[in-house]
C-alpha positions in Angstrom: -18.8 -207.1 -25.8 -16.4 -204.6 -25.6 -17.3 -201.7 -24.3 -19.7 -198.6 -25.5 -19.8 -196.3 -23.0 -17.4 -194.0 -21.0 -19.0 -192.7 -17.5 -18.3 -189.5 -15.8 -19.8 -187.1 -13.4 -19.8 -183.4 -14.1 -21.4 -180.3 -12.1 -23.5 -177.9 -14.8 -22.3 -174.3 -13.6 -23.5 -171.2 -15.7 -24.3 -173.6 -18.7 -20.7 -175.5 -18.5 -19.8 -178.9 -17.7 -17.2 -179.0 -14.8 -16.1 -182.8 -14.6 -15.9 -184.3 -11.2 -15.2 -187.7 -11.7 -14.0 -189.8 -14.4 -12.5 -193.4 -14.7 -9.2 -192.3 -13.6 -10.3 -190.6 -10.5 -13.0 -193.1 -9.4 -9.6 -195.4 -9.3 -7.5 -193.4 -7.3 -10.2 -193.0 -4.9 -11.0 -196.8 -4.6 -6.9 -197.0 -3.9 -7.5 -194.4 -1.4 -10.1 -196.3 0.1 -8.6 -199.4 -0.1 -4.7 -198.6 1.0 -5.7 -195.6 3.5 -3.0 -193.5 1.5 -2.8 -191.0 -1.2 1.3 -192.0 -1.4 0.5 -195.9 -1.8 -2.9 -195.4 -4.0 -0.8 -193.0 -6.6 2.3 -195.7 -6.6 -0.6 -198.3 -7.5 -1.4 -196.4 -10.3 1.7 -195.6 -11.5 1.0 -192.1 -11.2 3.0 -189.1 -9.5 2.1 -188.1 -5.7 1.8 -184.5 -6.6 -0.9 -185.4 -9.7 -2.7 -187.4 -7.3 -2.8 -184.6 -4.9 -4.1 -182.5 -8.1 -6.7 -184.0 -8.9 -8.2 -184.1 -5.3 -7.9 -180.9 -5.2 -9.3 -180.0 -8.4 -12.4 -181.9 -7.5 -12.6 -180.6 -4.1 -12.7 -177.1 -5.7 -15.4 -178.0 -8.2 -17.6 -179.3 -5.1 -16.9 -176.8 -3.0 -16.2 -180.2 -0.1 -13.3 -182.3 1.0 -13.4 -185.6 -0.4 -10.1 -186.9 1.4 -9.3 -186.5 4.7 -5.4 -186.7 5.6 -3.7 -187.4 9.1 0.4 -186.8 9.1 2.3 -189.3 10.1 6.0 -187.6 10.8 9.1 -188.7 10.8 8.7 -192.1 10.9 5.7 -192.2 8.8 2.2 -193.9 10.0 0.3 -190.7 8.0 -3.1 -191.7 6.8 -5.7 -190.8 4.1 -9.5 -191.8 3.9 -12.7 -190.7 1.8 -14.9 -188.2 3.4 -18.6 -188.8 3.5 -18.8 -186.3 0.4 -15.7 -188.6 -1.1 -17.6 -191.8 -0.5 -20.8 -190.5 -1.9 -19.5 -189.2 -5.1 -17.5 -192.5 -5.4 -20.6 -194.6 -4.8 -23.0 -192.2 -7.3 -20.1 -193.2 -10.3 -20.1 -197.1 -9.6 -24.0 -196.9 -9.5 -24.0 -195.2 -13.1 -20.9 -198.0 -14.3 -23.1 -200.7 -13.1 -26.2 -199.2 -14.7 -23.8 -199.0 -18.0 -22.5 -202.5 -17.5 -25.6 -204.0 -17.2 -27.2 -202.2 -20.4 -24.5 -203.1 -22.4 -24.3 -206.7 -21.6 -27.9 -207.0 -22.3 -29.4 -209.0 -25.2 -31.8 -205.8 -26.0 -28.6 -203.3 -27.3 -28.8 -205.2 -30.0 -32.2 -204.0 -31.0 -30.8 -200.9 -30.2 -28.3 -201.2 -32.7 -31.2 -201.9 -35.6 -31.3 -205.6 -35.0 -35.0 -205.0 -34.3 -37.7 -207.4 -35.9 -41.2 -206.1 -37.0 -42.7 -207.7 -34.4 -41.3 -205.8 -31.2 -40.7 -202.3 -32.6 -43.6 -199.9 -32.5 -43.9 -195.8 -33.1 -45.9 -194.1 -31.4 -47.0 -190.4 -29.7 -46.4 -189.7 -26.2 -50.1 -189.2 -24.7 -49.1 -188.6 -21.3 -45.9 -188.2 -18.7 -46.2 -188.8 -15.0 -42.5 -188.1 -13.3 -42.7 -189.7 -9.3 -39.4 -189.9 -7.4 -37.1 -191.7 -9.6 -39.9 -193.3 -11.9 -41.8 -192.0 -14.7 -44.8 -193.8 -16.2 -45.0 -193.1 -19.8 -48.4 -193.5 -21.9 -47.3 -193.8 -25.8 -50.6 -194.2 -28.7 -48.9 -196.5 -31.5 -50.5 -196.6 -34.8 -52.6 -199.5 -34.2 -55.6 -199.3 -32.3 -53.4 -199.7 -28.7 -51.6 -197.6 -25.9 -48.5 -198.9 -24.2 -47.6 -197.8 -20.6 -43.5 -197.8 -20.0 -42.3 -197.4 -16.3 -38.8 -195.9 -16.9 -36.5 -193.9 -14.9 -37.2 -190.2 -14.5 -33.6 -189.2 -15.3 -34.7 -191.2 -19.0 -37.3 -188.8 -19.4 -35.4 -185.8 -18.4 -32.5 -186.9 -20.6 -35.0 -187.7 -23.7 -36.4 -184.6 -23.1 -40.1 -186.1 -23.4 -43.2 -184.2 -23.4 -46.8 -184.9 -24.5 -46.9 -185.1 -28.5 -43.6 -186.2 -29.2 -43.1 -189.2 -31.9 -41.2 -191.9 -30.2 -40.1 -195.6 -30.7 -41.4 -198.6 -28.6 -38.6 -201.3 -28.4 -40.4 -204.3 -26.3 -38.3 -207.1 -25.0 -40.1 -210.1 -22.6 -39.7 -208.0 -19.1 -39.4 -204.2 -20.6 -40.6 -201.9 -22.9 -37.6 -199.5 -24.3 -38.3 -195.8 -25.2 -36.2 -194.1 -28.0 -37.2 -190.5 -29.2 -37.5 -190.3 -32.7 -36.3 -187.8 -35.0 -38.4 -185.4 -36.7 -38.7 -185.5 -40.4 -38.7 -182.4 -42.3 
């Protein structure tokens, strides 16, 4: 299946998103981690050395922290570069989102999201309660039939969907999970 999502991490400042890390910079950080060299990483990616440094400095300005630590090598070489704790952390976070989206795209349930849904596993309802705890959230949905569904989804998903009591939602039921999508209000 072709990729249908693109990952990037940004920092919100004054209502504006400032990109921290996207696919290209993630590749650069991975190469630095693997080669211990900004020059070698840039060469492997067919990127000018100066451009690699500009990208690194831009990220460090946005974060306010160093992401790459360097050691000069002198006339005979021997210099090195490695990701700082912050550089490793931001790359791990990017890779975590990347894996999540890759897994989501690969699952058959995506076919359901793109309107190939049978009537028996697609239910409309109203959110009755939202309980957020750590990284998970429990969403109770009252469906049109005399029943309620409880879906355990990530807190992040609840916040991204801006789910609140009384919202109209759709529940797509897969054998192992319940997906929740916010319904568009009909005027």
